[in-house]
N, C-alpha and C positions, 0 to 999 in steps of 0.2 A: 918657556911652558909650551905644549904640541895644541896644534888646532885639535877640535872636536874630531874630526875627519882621522884623524891620525890615530887615536886613541879610540876612538872605535873600530880602526881596520887591526889593530894590536888587540882588542878588543879579543878578536876573531881566530884569534891563534890557540888552539888548544892543547898547548904547554901552559901558556900562558893563564888560562884559567884555570887551569889545575893545582899552579903554584899560590894563585889567588882563592881558590878552595882551600885550601892547605890550610893556608894563612889565618884565614876568617874561622877555621875548625879550631884552630890551635889555642885562636884568641878568643873564642867562647871558653873551650875547656880551662883555658886560666884563670878567666873570669871566674870562672864556677868554681876552681879550686882556691881563688884570693875569697869567693863569698862563703867558702866553706871555713877556709880556715879564721876568718873571723867572727864564722858563728852566727851570722844570720839568718842563714838557712842553711840546712841540713842535704848538701847533694849526697846522691846516691853512688855508690863506688861504679857502676855500669854506666853513668854519665856520660864519658869518655866515647864509648863503644854508641853508644846513643847516638851523639854529636856527629861521629866520625859517618855513621850510616844517611843523617838525615843528611849531609852535605854532598856524600857519593848522590845520595839522591836529587840533590841542586844542582852538582854537576851535572852528571845525568840529563836532566831538561833541558837546561839550559845550553848546552854543547848540543845538543840536541837540535834544537829551533835554530841556534846560531849556526850548525850545517845545512839549513836550507841558504843559506847565501856563499856557499862555498863555490868556489870558481871548478874546481877540481875535487868532487866529491870522494871518488874514491881515494886520492891521497890525504885529503879532509879527515876520512873516516881512520886514514892509517892512525893518523897523529892523532887521533881522537881516540884509540882504542886503546894506544900505550899511554896516552894521559890518563884514563881513568884507572888502568892498569897500576899505573904509577902512585896513583893516587889513593889507592883502595891499598897498596900496601904502604903507602907511608902512612894514610890513617890511621890505618892497624896497628902498626906500630908506637904511634903516638897515643895512640889508646891504650895501648897495652900497657905503656910506659909509666902513664898515670894513672891509670885502672889499678897496676899492681896486679891484672887478671890476662890470663890469657883468652882470646876469644872462643875457646872450649867454655871455660869458669865462665863466661860473661852470657850465660842462660841459651837465650834463641837469637842473640845476635849474628852467629855462624849462617844463622837461615837466613836471616834479615841481607845481612851481604851479598849470599847469592840472591835471594829475590832483587834486591836491584840490581846486581850486576844483569838478570837478565832482563831486569825493567829495561836497563840503560839499551841493550839489544834490541827490544819491542820499542823502544821507542826509536831508536834510529830506522828500523825497517822501517815505519808507521810514515819517518821525515821524506824518506828516497820515496815511496812509494806515492806520498805528498805530490812531493817536487814532479816526478815522473808525471802526472796526472797535469801539474802547470804546464810545466814545457811542453806536451801534447797540447794542449788549451792553446797555450801562444803561436803552435806555429801553425795555429788556423786548418789543422787535416780534417775538419769535421766534416764529412759526406754528407748530401743528401741522397738518403734510398731510390736508386734510380730506377726509372721505368723500364723495366726490361721487355723488350719484344720477344712474344713466345712465337713467331714465326722459324720456323725450323723445328720446330719443337714436336715427334710424333705425338698424336693424340689427343691437339689442341686444335682450338679455332684462328685459322692465321688470318690477324686482321691487316687490312694495308696500312699506309705512315697516313694516309688521312684522315682514319680514324680518330686516332690515338690523340 
């Protein structure tokens, strides 16, 4: 059994996040198919597309938050973007296989995929900006406005240093 710190360290791997997210989406889709076959509830044919979009949004949110703790943000972002693209393609293929309809036939899910992708990029940008602000604050580069001497400026009253 691994210690919690090793598990948490592995959770920050974008590829592992994408695999876990894809597995969860597949589990929900399979569960919905079983419920539909049992006749308990009628599950819409577009449900796999909705599930794929929901889990892509979950990946986008959590991956963006995990990027705050990355040592090398650019390397993490590279892996994250490739993971997101792989997740989008794989979840789209799974949704297509289970729904028997293309993304074009699934109605507005093409636009939902585009909006989720743009949201992911916005999330990453917001987190990067937050990280820059926090890094700046941690370096304590806050400078108080300095009182500037007006000595030497034309058109101003020159004060001597004793009056300041």
